[in-house]
Structure formats: structure tokens, C-alpha cells
N, C-alpha and C positions, 0 to 999 in steps of 0.2 A: 509373552507367548513361550511355553514350552517348545525346547527344541530338542531334548533330549533327556532320558532319563536311565540311569545306570545303577543296577543292583552287585555289589560287590559281596561276596563271602570271603574272608578273612583267612581261614582255613585253606579251603580249597583252590583260592584264587581263581574264580571263576566269576564270570559275569557278564550279564545281557544287556543290550541296548535297545530301547524302542524310540521311533520317532515319532511325531503328535499325527494322528489322524484327525484331518480336518474334512470328514466327509457330508457334514452338515453344511459347509460352507464357512469362508473367511468372515464371515456376519453373524454365524451362528456358533456352537460349541463344536470343541475338538476334543479327541481323547485319546489316550494312552492304554492300551491294555497288553499286559504283558505277564505270561506265565513264566516262571523259573523253574525249567524243567529239572535242572541238574542238582538243585538242591536234595536234602534228605528230606523236606517237607514240600508241599505245596504252596505257591505264592502266586497270588494274581495284583496287579498294580491297574489300578485304573485312575487316569486323570481326568477331570471335566473343566474343561474352562468357557465361561462364556464371556468371550474379549468385550464386549460393549461394558460389561460390570467390572471387570479386571477381576475376575472372579476364577479362583481355584479349588479343587478339592482332591486331595490325594487320598485314596484307599489304599490300603495293604492287605490283604486275608491271608494268614499264616496257616496251615494245617499242619498239625504231626500227631499220629495215633489218633486218640480221642478227642484232642484238643484242640483248638483253634482260637485264635487272635484275632481282631479288627483293629485296626488304626485309621483315624481319620484325620485329615490335615487339608483344612480350607482356609482360603483368602479373599477378601473382598476390601471393602472400601474404609481402611482407616481404623478397626477398632479390632480387638481380640476377646474372644471369649471361649470357655469351654463348657462342655455339659455332656451330658452320658445319656443317650436316649431322649435327648430333648430337655431332661431335669437339670437344674443348675447342679455343677460340680462343687462336693464340701470342700471348704478351704478356700475356695477364692470367689467368695461373695464379695462382692463390692468391685470385683475385678473383671467384669464381664465387657468394658470398654476401656480400651486403653488408645489412647493417640500415640500412635507410632511415629507421626510426623517430627515429633519433640528429637530435642538433639540428645535428650537419653536413650540408651538401650534398652529396649524395651525387654521383657523376660518371657520367655517361651513356657506355658502352664501346661502340663502335661496331667489328662484328666484319665484316673485310674479305676478299674473295677474288674475285678478278678473272681475267679469262682472258685469257693471253696469247697465244694461238693464234686467227686467225680462224676457223678450220673448226671450232673447239668451241663458237662460234655464241653464245656466251653469257656474260656475267659478272654476279656478284651480291654482294651485301652482306649480313648480317643482323644484326640486333640485337634484343634481348630486354632489356627492363626489367621488373623485379616492383616493385611497388610495394606497402604495406601497406595501401592502400585505393585508390578509385578518387578521392576527393575531393581532388584537384590543380587543379581550375579547369579549364586548358585544357595539351594537349600539341603542339608544333609541330615539324614536321619539315622544314628547309629543306634544299634544295639547289641551290646556288649555283655558275655557270660564272665569278666571280670568282677570282682566285688558285689558279687549276687551278679542280676542282671540289670543293667543301667539302660535307660533310655538317655541318650545325648544328641540332641537338635543344635545343629550350627547354621549361622546365617552369616555371611561374608558378602559385604558390598563391596562396589565396583572399588573403594578406596582402599581395600584391603583390609576393612575393620572386621572384627569379626566379636560374635555374642555365642556364649553356651548358655544352655540350662541344663543339668543333668539331673535325673531321678534315679534312687538306688532303689526303689520298689520294683522288682521286678516280674516278668511275665515268664511263665513256666513252659519255656521251649528253648532247644538249643540252638539258639541261633546268635553267631557271631558277624557282625558285619555291618555294612552301610548304604543307604540310598542316597544318590544325588541326583537332583533335577536341575538343568542349565537353563536360563531364561534368556529370552532376546533382549 
């Protein structure tokens, strides 16, 4: 179960926390909705957690000027997959299902699709991660403007282990910070 989600903006040193909303009851779905009002762009977080399925979906919508981006992060029972709008992502065919219960650290795959025409007025990336359980401690998504724009996703387990996957293919937004989610 998610206990807390925090977005930290590196330059402005601002953060905003949200607690889980369980208005559907402990046997149903809970979610977090948060708008980061102090950033130079609008941001909305939504966590959907079906506790019986150990499933978590994270969605961040980023808007600046005429551009927007959507990042999706999903967790279910034991496999990893990536797709954009329901279609398989190029470059990761054959990797749509990975057993994360093995002793090897899994790699996080970031699916990207960016607009090349300003008239389309949007660009977005999609990331889905399936885990056998939510007992992972902390999951962090970082977007940095250094070395172009990078996505850096960090998983820290309870023993202090860490795995990182970085993509140097950037998203056209002036964004520098990270999002952390703490799990029970």
C-alpha cells in the first residue's frame, strides 16, 4: 500500500506530499491525486491501487505552454511490459514478460513516443513496471536536464540494494526533479 508520494523540484527546492485516499474502502481501490501548484508547469499525480491484485498505476501529466507529457507506471504480479497506446514498444519485443522474482536485478524499460510537430501539441512517454509485490521500499522517477533530458528510475529494496535504468532520450520539458513513492 502506498503511504506517501513526494515530488521534489531540484532547483526551487519545493516539495508536495499526498496521502493515500481509500474512499473505496480497504478492500477496493485507493488513489492519490496531487497537483504540484508551485512548479512552472501543471502536474497531476494519480495512484490507483487494487490491493487484492497488488497492482499500482502511477500517472503523471506534465503541461507547459502548448506541450504535455504523460508518464504511466504500472505494477501487477510478476512481469514487466511496455507499450504505447496498447501497442508493443519497438526495441523491447520479446521482453514483455520478465520474472522479477529471480535473483537478477530487472531492468526498467522506458517506452517513449514524442511529437515531432508542434501542431500536435503533445509528447509523451509511457512506462509500465510489474512487480511480484509492493514490498520494495521506495521507487523513484527522476527527470534531469543534464546531458539532454534523462529519465532515471531507481528501485531500492529493503536490504539497501539499488538498480538504475537511464534513458538519454529526452522529453521536451524544462523539468528537473524526482518523484518518490514509499510503500508499506
